[in-house]
MIRO-190702 format. One record per residue (C-alpha): residue number from 0; residue in one letter; x, y, z. Coordinates in steps of 0.25 Angstrom, whole numbers, plus 5000, padded with zeros to 4 digits. Layout:
BEGIN
<site NUM, A, <X, Y, Z>>,
...
This chain:
BEGIN
<site 0, M, <5000, 5000, 5000>>,
<site 1, S, <5006, 5014, 4996>>,
<site 2, E, <5007, 5025, 5006>>,
<site 3, K, <4996, 5033, 4999>>,
<site 4, T, <4986, 5021, 5000>>,
<site 5, A, <4989, 5019, 5014>>,
<site 6, R, <4987, 5034, 5018>>,
<site 7, A, <4973, 5033, 5011>>,
<site 8, V, <4969, 5021, 5019>>,
<site 9, R, <4973, 5027, 5032>>,
<site 10, A, <4965, 5040, 5028>>,
<site 11, A, <4953, 5032, 5025>>,
<site 12, S, <4953, 5024, 5038>>,
<site 13, A, <4956, 5037, 5046>>,
<site 14, D, <4944, 5044, 5039>>,
<site 15, P, <4932, 5043, 5048>>,
<site 16, A, <4921, 5045, 5037>>,
<site 17, R, <4927, 5033, 5029>>,
<site 18, R, <4929, 5024, 5041>>,
<site 19, V, <4914, 5025, 5045>>,
<site 20, Q, <4909, 5024, 5030>>,
<site 21, A, <4910, 5009, 5029>>,
<site 22, P, <4903, 5006, 5043>>,
<site 23, Q, <4892, 5016, 5040>>,
<site 24, S, <4889, 5009, 5027>>,
<site 25, A, <4889, 4996, 5033>>,
<site 26, Q, <4880, 5001, 5044>>,
<site 27, R, <4870, 5006, 5034>>,
<site 28, R, <4870, 4993, 5027>>,
<site 29, N, <4867, 4986, 5041>>,
<site 30, T, <4856, 4996, 5044>>,
<site 31, R, <4849, 4993, 5030>>,
<site 32, S, <4850, 4978, 5032>>,
<site 33, A, <4845, 4979, 5047>>,
<site 34, P, <4830, 4977, 5049>>,
<site 35, K, <4823, 4989, 5054>>,
<site 36, K, <4817, 4988, 5068>>,
<site 37, K, <4802, 4987, 5067>>,
<site 38, K, <4796, 4999, 5075>>,
<site 39, K, <4788, 4995, 5087>>,
<site 40, F, <4773, 4997, 5086>>,
<site 41, K, <4768, 5007, 5097>>,
<site 42, F, <4753, 5006, 5101>>,
<site 43, F, <4754, 5020, 5107>>,
<site 44, D, <4760, 5031, 5099>>,
<site 45, I, <4762, 5045, 5103>>,
<site 46, G, <4769, 5050, 5091>>,
<site 47, L, <4769, 5064, 5087>>,
<site 48, G, <4757, 5068, 5095>>,
<site 49, L, <4742, 5070, 5091>>,
<site 50, D, <4738, 5079, 5080>>,
<site 51, M, <4732, 5090, 5088>>,
<site 52, P, <4724, 5097, 5076>>,
<site 53, F, <4717, 5084, 5073>>,
<site 54, C, <4714, 5081, 5088>>,
<site 55, L, <4709, 5095, 5090>>,
<site 56, L, <4700, 5094, 5078>>,
<site 57, V, <4694, 5081, 5083>>,
<site 58, L, <4691, 5087, 5097>>,
<site 59, V, <4685, 5100, 5091>>,
<site 60, L, <4676, 5092, 5082>>,
<site 61, L, <4672, 5082, 5093>>,
<site 62, T, <4669, 5094, 5102>>,
<site 63, V, <4660, 5101, 5092>>,
<site 64, G, <4654, 5088, 5088>>,
<site 65, I, <4649, 5085, 5102>>,
<site 66, I, <4644, 5099, 5104>>,
<site 67, M, <4636, 5098, 5091>>,
<site 68, M, <4631, 5084, 5093>>,
<site 69, F, <4625, 5088, 5107>>,
<site 70, S, <4619, 5101, 5101>>,
<site 71, A, <4612, 5092, 5090>>,
<site 72, S, <4608, 5081, 5100>>,
<site 73, Y, <4602, 5086, 5112>>,
<site 74, P, <4588, 5088, 5107>>,
<site 75, I, <4587, 5073, 5102>>,
<site 76, A, <4595, 5068, 5114>>,
<site 77, Y, <4584, 5075, 5124>>,
<site 78, A, <4573, 5069, 5115>>,
<site 79, E, <4578, 5055, 5115>>,
<site 80, T, <4585, 5054, 5129>>,
<site 81, G, <4580, 5066, 5137>>,
<site 82, D, <4595, 5070, 5138>>,
<site 83, S, <4600, 5081, 5129>>,
<site 84, Y, <4614, 5077, 5132>>,
<site 85, Y, <4613, 5062, 5129>>,
<site 86, Y, <4620, 5062, 5116>>,
<site 87, L, <4630, 5073, 5121>>,
<site 88, K, <4634, 5064, 5133>>,
<site 89, R, <4636, 5052, 5125>>,
<site 90, Q, <4644, 5059, 5114>>,
<site 91, I, <4654, 5065, 5124>>,
<site 92, I, <4656, 5051, 5130>>,
<site 93, F, <4659, 5046, 5116>>,
<site 94, A, <4668, 5058, 5113>>,
<site 95, V, <4676, 5056, 5126>>,
<site 96, I, <4678, 5041, 5123>>,
<site 97, G, <4682, 5045, 5108>>,
<site 98, I, <4692, 5055, 5113>>,
<site 99, G, <4698, 5045, 5122>>,
<site 100, A, <4699, 5035, 5110>>,
<site 101, M, <4705, 5046, 5102>>,
<site 102, I, <4716, 5050, 5112>>,
<site 103, G, <4719, 5035, 5114>>,
<site 104, L, <4720, 5031, 5100>>,
<site 105, S, <4728, 5044, 5097>>,
<site 106, F, <4739, 5037, 5105>>,
<site 107, V, <4738, 5023, 5099>>,
<site 108, N, <4747, 5020, 5087>>,
<site 109, Y, <4738, 5021, 5075>>,
<site 110, R, <4746, 5010, 5068>>,
<site 111, I, <4739, 5000, 5078>>,
<site 112, F, <4727, 5000, 5068>>,
<site 113, Y, <4736, 4996, 5057>>,
<site 114, R, <4739, 4983, 5065>>,
<site 115, F, <4724, 4980, 5068>>,
<site 116, A, <4718, 4985, 5055>>,
<site 117, K, <4712, 4972, 5051>>,
<site 118, L, <4707, 4969, 5065>>,
<site 119, L, <4700, 4982, 5065>>,
<site 120, L, <4693, 4979, 5051>>,
<site 121, A, <4689, 4966, 5057>>,
<site 122, I, <4683, 4973, 5069>>,
<site 123, S, <4675, 4982, 5059>>,
<site 124, Y, <4669, 4970, 5052>>,
<site 125, G, <4666, 4964, 5065>>,
<site 126, A, <4659, 4976, 5070>>,
<site 127, L, <4651, 4978, 5057>>,
<site 128, I, <4646, 4963, 5058>>,
<site 129, L, <4643, 4964, 5073>>,
<site 130, V, <4633, 4975, 5071>>,
<site 131, L, <4625, 4967, 5061>>,
<site 132, F, <4622, 4957, 5072>>,
<site 133, L, <4618, 4968, 5083>>,
<site 134, P, <4605, 4974, 5085>>,
<site 135, G, <4602, 4986, 5075>>,
<site 136, V, <4596, 4999, 5077>>,
<site 137, N, <4585, 5002, 5067>>,
<site 138, G, <4590, 4990, 5058>>,
<site 139, V, <4604, 4996, 5058>>,
<site 140, H, <4616, 4988, 5064>>,
<site 141, R, <4628, 4997, 5067>>,
<site 142, W, <4631, 4997, 5082>>,
<site 143, I, <4638, 4988, 5092>>,
<site 144, G, <4631, 4991, 5105>>,
<site 145, F, <4638, 4992, 5118>>,
<site 146, T, <4628, 4996, 5129>>,
<site 147, S, <4624, 5011, 5126>>,
<site 148, F, <4636, 5013, 5116>>,
<site 149, N, <4636, 5008, 5102>>,
<site 150, I, <4647, 5006, 5092>>,
<site 151, Q, <4644, 5008, 5077>>,
<site 152, A, <4652, 4997, 5070>>,
<site 153, S, <4654, 5007, 5058>>,
<site 154, E, <4662, 5016, 5066>>,
<site 155, I, <4672, 5005, 5069>>,
<site 156, T, <4672, 5001, 5054>>,
<site 157, K, <4676, 5015, 5049>>,
<site 158, F, <4688, 5015, 5057>>,
<site 159, C, <4692, 5001, 5054>>,
<site 160, I, <4691, 5003, 5039>>,
<site 161, I, <4700, 5015, 5040>>,
<site 162, V, <4710, 5007, 5048>>,
<site 163, F, <4710, 4995, 5039>>,
<site 164, F, <4712, 5003, 5026>>,
<site 165, A, <4723, 5011, 5033>>,
<site 166, Y, <4730, 4998, 5036>>,
<site 167, W, <4727, 4992, 5022>>,
<site 168, G, <4732, 5005, 5015>>,
<site 169, T, <4745, 5005, 5023>>,
<site 170, K, <4748, 4990, 5021>>,
<site 171, Y, <4746, 4990, 5006>>,
<site 172, A, <4750, 5005, 5004>>,
<site 173, D, <4758, 5001, 4991>>,
<site 174, K, <4747, 4992, 4986>>,
<site 175, M, <4734, 5000, 4987>>,
<site 176, K, <4734, 5004, 4972>>,
<site 177, Y, <4731, 4989, 4969>>,
<site 178, M, <4716, 4984, 4970>>,
<site 179, K, <4720, 4972, 4978>>,
<site 180, Y, <4725, 4981, 4990>>,
<site 181, S, <4715, 4993, 4989>>,
<site 182, F, <4702, 4991, 4982>>,
<site 183, I, <4699, 4976, 4985>>,
<site 184, P, <4702, 4977, 5000>>,
<site 185, G, <4695, 4991, 5001>>,
<site 186, M, <4682, 4986, 4995>>,
<site 187, A, <4682, 4973, 5002>>,
<site 188, I, <4683, 4980, 5016>>,
<site 189, F, <4673, 4990, 5012>>,
<site 190, G, <4663, 4980, 5006>>,
<site 191, T, <4663, 4971, 5018>>,
<site 192, T, <4662, 4983, 5027>>,
<site 193, A, <4651, 4989, 5019>>,
<site 194, I, <4642, 4977, 5019>>,
<site 195, L, <4643, 4976, 5034>>,
<site 196, L, <4639, 4991, 5035>>,
<site 197, I, <4628, 4990, 5025>>,
<site 198, L, <4622, 4978, 5033>>,
<site 199, E, <4621, 4987, 5046>>,
<site 200, P, <4617, 4996, 5038>>,
<site 201, H, <4627, 5008, 5038>>,
<site 202, F, <4628, 5014, 5024>>,
<site 203, S, <4634, 5027, 5029>>,
<site 204, C, <4646, 5020, 5036>>,
<site 205, T, <4647, 5011, 5023>>,
<site 206, V, <4649, 5024, 5015>>,
<site 207, I, <4659, 5029, 5025>>,
<site 208, V, <4667, 5016, 5025>>,
<site 209, F, <4667, 5016, 5010>>,
<site 210, L, <4673, 5030, 5010>>,
<site 211, L, <4683, 5027, 5020>>,
<site 212, V, <4688, 5015, 5012>>,
<site 213, L, <4689, 5023, 5000>>,
<site 214, V, <4697, 5034, 5008>>,
<site 215, M, <4707, 5023, 5014>>,
<site 216, L, <4709, 5017, 5000>>,
<site 217, F, <4712, 5030, 4993>>,
<site 218, I, <4722, 5035, 5004>>,
<site 219, S, <4728, 5021, 5004>>,
<site 220, G, <4731, 5022, 4989>>,
<site 221, M, <4721, 5014, 4981>>,
<site 222, D, <4720, 5017, 4966>>,
<site 223, T, <4709, 5027, 4963>>,
<site 224, K, <4704, 5018, 4952>>,
<site 225, Y, <4698, 5008, 4962>>,
<site 226, F, <4690, 5019, 4968>>,
<site 227, V, <4682, 5019, 4955>>,
<site 228, L, <4680, 5004, 4957>>,
<site 229, I, <4675, 5006, 4971>>,
<site 230, G, <4665, 5016, 4967>>,
<site 231, I, <4659, 5007, 4956>>,
<site 232, L, <4659, 4995, 4966>>,
<site 233, V, <4652, 5003, 4977>>,
<site 234, G, <4642, 5008, 4967>>,
<site 235, A, <4639, 4994, 4962>>,
<site 236, A, <4637, 4989, 4976>>,
<site 237, V, <4627, 5001, 4980>>,
<site 238, L, <4619, 4998, 4968>>,
<site 239, I, <4618, 4983, 4971>>,
<site 240, M, <4614, 4986, 4986>>,
<site 241, W, <4604, 4996, 4981>>,
<site 242, A, <4598, 4985, 4971>>,
<site 243, T, <4598, 4975, 4982>>,
<site 244, G, <4592, 4984, 4993>>,
<site 245, L, <4604, 4983, 5002>>,
<site 246, L, <4604, 4998, 5002>>,
<site 247, G, <4590, 5000, 5008>>,
<site 248, Y, <4595, 5006, 5020>>,
<site 249, A, <4604, 5016, 5013>>,
<site 250, M, <4593, 5019, 5003>>,
<site 251, D, <4583, 5023, 5014>>,
<site 252, R, <4593, 5033, 5018>>,
<site 253, M, <4595, 5038, 5004>>,
<site 254, D, <4580, 5040, 5002>>,
<site 255, G, <4580, 5055, 5007>>,
<site 256, W, <4594, 5058, 5002>>,
<site 257, G, <4594, 5072, 4996>>,
<site 258, K, <4579, 5074, 4998>>,
<site 259, A, <4579, 5080, 5013>>,
<site 260, L, <4573, 5093, 5009>>,
<site 261, E, <4563, 5087, 4999>>,
<site 262, Y, <4549, 5083, 5002>>,
<site 263, T, <4545, 5071, 4994>>,
<site 264, T, <4537, 5062, 5003>>,
<site 265, S, <4534, 5062, 5018>>,
<site 266, E, <4543, 5049, 5019>>,
<site 267, M, <4555, 5056, 5012>>,
<site 268, W, <4553, 5068, 5021>>,
<site 269, Q, <4554, 5059, 5033>>,
<site 270, T, <4566, 5052, 5027>>,
<site 271, T, <4574, 5065, 5025>>,
<site 272, W, <4570, 5071, 5039>>,
<site 273, Q, <4584, 5070, 5045>>,
<site 274, T, <4592, 5075, 5033>>,
<site 275, R, <4582, 5086, 5031>>,
<site 276, N, <4583, 5091, 5045>>,
<site 277, S, <4598, 5091, 5044>>,
<site 278, L, <4597, 5100, 5032>>,
<site 279, Y, <4587, 5109, 5040>>,
<site 280, A, <4598, 5110, 5051>>,
<site 281, I, <4609, 5113, 5041>>,
<site 282, G, <4601, 5123, 5034>>,
<site 283, S, <4596, 5130, 5047>>,
<site 284, G, <4610, 5132, 5052>>,
<site 285, G, <4614, 5142, 5042>>,
<site 286, L, <4627, 5149, 5042>>,
<site 287, T, <4629, 5150, 5057>>,
<site 288, G, <4619, 5140, 5063>>,
<site 289, L, <4608, 5141, 5073>>,
<site 290, G, <4618, 5140, 5085>>,
<site 291, L, <4624, 5129, 5093>>,
<site 292, G, <4612, 5121, 5099>>,
<site 293, Q, <4601, 5128, 5091>>,
<site 294, S, <4598, 5118, 5080>>,
<site 295, R, <4583, 5115, 5078>>,
<site 296, Q, <4585, 5102, 5070>>,
<site 297, K, <4591, 5095, 5081>>,
<site 298, Y, <4577, 5096, 5089>>,
<site 299, L, <4573, 5082, 5083>>,
<site 300, Y, <4572, 5087, 5069>>,
<site 301, L, <4585, 5081, 5064>>,
<site 302, P, <4586, 5066, 5068>>,
<site 303, E, <4598, 5062, 5075>>,
<site 304, P, <4605, 5076, 5075>>,
<site 305, Q, <4616, 5071, 5084>>,
<site 306, N, <4621, 5060, 5074>>,
<site 307, D, <4623, 5061, 5059>>,
<site 308, F, <4616, 5074, 5058>>,
<site 309, V, <4623, 5082, 5069>>,
<site 310, F, <4630, 5091, 5059>>,
<site 311, A, <4617, 5096, 5054>>,
<site 312, I, <4614, 5102, 5068>>,
<site 313, V, <4629, 5108, 5067>>,
<site 314, C, <4625, 5115, 5055>>,
<site 315, E, <4612, 5120, 5061>>,
<site 316, E, <4618, 5125, 5074>>,
<site 317, L, <4632, 5130, 5069>>,
<site 318, G, <4628, 5133, 5054>>,
<site 319, L, <4636, 5132, 5042>>,
<site 320, I, <4648, 5139, 5048>>,
<site 321, G, <4649, 5130, 5060>>,
<site 322, A, <4647, 5117, 5052>>,
<site 323, M, <4658, 5121, 5042>>,
<site 324, L, <4667, 5124, 5054>>,
<site 325, I, <4665, 5110, 5059>>,
<site 326, L, <4667, 5104, 5045>>,
<site 327, V, <4680, 5112, 5044>>,
<site 328, L, <4684, 5105, 5057>>,
<site 329, F, <4681, 5091, 5051>>,
<site 330, A, <4689, 5095, 5039>>,
<site 331, L, <4701, 5099, 5047>>,
<site 332, L, <4700, 5086, 5055>>,
<site 333, V, <4700, 5078, 5042>>,
<site 334, W, <4711, 5087, 5036>>,
<site 335, R, <4720, 5086, 5048>>,
<site 336, G, <4718, 5071, 5050>>,
<site 337, I, <4721, 5068, 5035>>,
<site 338, T, <4733, 5077, 5035>>,
<site 339, M, <4739, 5071, 5048>>,
<site 340, S, <4736, 5057, 5043>>,
<site 341, R, <4744, 5059, 5030>>,
<site 342, K, <4756, 5062, 5038>>,
<site 343, A, <4756, 5050, 5047>>,
<site 344, S, <4768, 5042, 5048>>,
<site 345, D, <4763, 5029, 5041>>,
<site 346, T, <4753, 5025, 5030>>,
<site 347, F, <4743, 5019, 5040>>,
<site 348, G, <4742, 5032, 5048>>,
<site 349, K, <4739, 5040, 5036>>,
<site 350, L, <4728, 5031, 5031>>,
<site 351, L, <4722, 5029, 5044>>,
<site 352, G, <4722, 5044, 5048>>,
<site 353, I, <4717, 5048, 5035>>,
<site 354, G, <4706, 5037, 5035>>,
<site 355, L, <4701, 5041, 5049>>,
<site 356, T, <4701, 5055, 5045>>,
<site 357, A, <4694, 5053, 5032>>,
<site 358, Q, <4682, 5046, 5040>>,
<site 359, V, <4679, 5059, 5048>>,
<site 360, G, <4679, 5067, 5035>>,
<site 361, L, <4670, 5057, 5027>>,
<site 362, Q, <4660, 5056, 5039>>,
<site 363, V, <4659, 5071, 5040>>,
<site 364, I, <4657, 5073, 5025>>,
<site 365, L, <4646, 5062, 5024>>,
<site 366, N, <4639, 5067, 5037>>,
<site 367, I, <4638, 5081, 5031>>,
<site 368, F, <4633, 5075, 5018>>,
<site 369, V, <4622, 5067, 5025>>,
<site 370, I, <4617, 5079, 5033>>,
<site 371, T, <4616, 5088, 5021>>,
<site 372, D, <4609, 5077, 5013>>,
<site 373, W, <4620, 5075, 5003>>,
<site 374, L, <4621, 5060, 5008>>,
<site 375, P, <4610, 5051, 5012>>,
<site 376, N, <4607, 5051, 5027>>,
<site 377, T, <4616, 5041, 5033>>,
<site 378, G, <4623, 5039, 5047>>,
<site 379, I, <4636, 5046, 5045>>,
<site 380, S, <4640, 5053, 5058>>,
<site 381, L, <4648, 5066, 5059>>,
<site 382, P, <4661, 5064, 5066>>,
<site 383, F, <4662, 5070, 5080>>,
<site 384, F, <4648, 5076, 5079>>,
<site 385, S, <4638, 5064, 5077>>,
<site 386, Y, <4634, 5057, 5090>>,
<site 387, G, <4639, 5043, 5092>>,
<site 388, G, <4648, 5035, 5101>>,
<site 389, S, <4655, 5025, 5092>>,
<site 390, S, <4657, 5035, 5080>>,
<site 391, L, <4663, 5046, 5089>>,
<site 392, I, <4672, 5037, 5097>>,
<site 393, M, <4677, 5030, 5084>>,
<site 394, L, <4679, 5044, 5078>>,
<site 395, L, <4687, 5049, 5089>>,
<site 396, A, <4695, 5036, 5090>>,
<site 397, Q, <4698, 5037, 5075>>,
<site 398, M, <4703, 5052, 5078>>,
<site 399, G, <4712, 5046, 5088>>,
<site 400, V, <4718, 5037, 5078>>,
<site 401, I, <4721, 5049, 5069>>,
<site 402, L, <4728, 5056, 5080>>,
<site 403, S, <4736, 5043, 5082>>,
<site 404, V, <4740, 5045, 5067>>,
<site 405, S, <4743, 5059, 5070>>,
<site 406, R, <4754, 5055, 5080>>,
<site 407, S, <4762, 5050, 5068>>,
<site 408, A, <4759, 5060, 5058>>,
<site 409, K, <4770, 5069, 5053>>,
<site 410, I, <4763, 5083, 5055>>,
<site 411, E, <4766, 5095, 5064>>,
<site 412, K, <4759, 5093, 5077>>,
<site 413, R, <4752, 5105, 5083>>,
């Protein structure tokens, strides 16, 4: 070895950068070949903290909803039970239970629903089958009774459908453009669920479930050409059911659709009684309303004002301005929920949060269409406003799941 070569070798060995170069490359190779540690699943997840704007919107809508439900319900509560506060006291109890569920679920890692999505779907089917064998109310089988509290099976179904399709869209995220992984399972799940709902019968929930399935398939990435096929199949199914008389219950509800302010026969006048008095309430409210508690239609003119038609009383007492402000609050809730969910840390969180938020938006739109006679008179409750234990508790619990998703969302926390 020449003197020049020896000096170069000694210089290279003395250079720290060159000394560590080989070990670093070896370390990188070892790192790549080493299996990654599986992150341990945590049942409870504090994360980044709750999304306060969404949480505040929920609490504001709940508070306003309880006030308006009481204002709409005290005349009929007194007429039916002798206690003007009957519906208010029960709704407050439901709200307290629901808030407890919301807070509790906000601390639960939402990814647990991914693990139990199939089980939840099975529970949904079980509940829908069970109600068919339980005593009905006026020929309708929708409730599972526990002493003085009833659970509506369809409320469980809506949540389970969203969870399952969020799971499915996550598991087969790269295959949802194929019919085998999107259209076929989507229609199979909806078809079997729809049959059970129609047997209750509960056509309004069938419509909501159908729209939820479409939303979940769309955000999961199903090819748009399959939506046309779905429309054709659903249209054909409705025609077959109409021809065979299976739509008898729904057709009875559609008899007075769009005819609330027309007098044709005395029988039709009676059929459209509820929708007509809803329109009277909305119209008499004007721009600024008659004032809180000053509604006239709630004094036994508008049937069931505490339930599906509570927003008609809102329009009468708060006017167009008050009603629009409430709708703005709903719009902000939906916008915040979707925006927050889109920034979740994983696909399942995104799909789950958007689906649960979309349910609120869909029910608000459908309820408004019903009370204004744009849709047939069906039982679609207004979130946070309509009286009902299982619907309010399930709704607040679902808001807790969205808040759990918000803990992983990459958004600025205020």
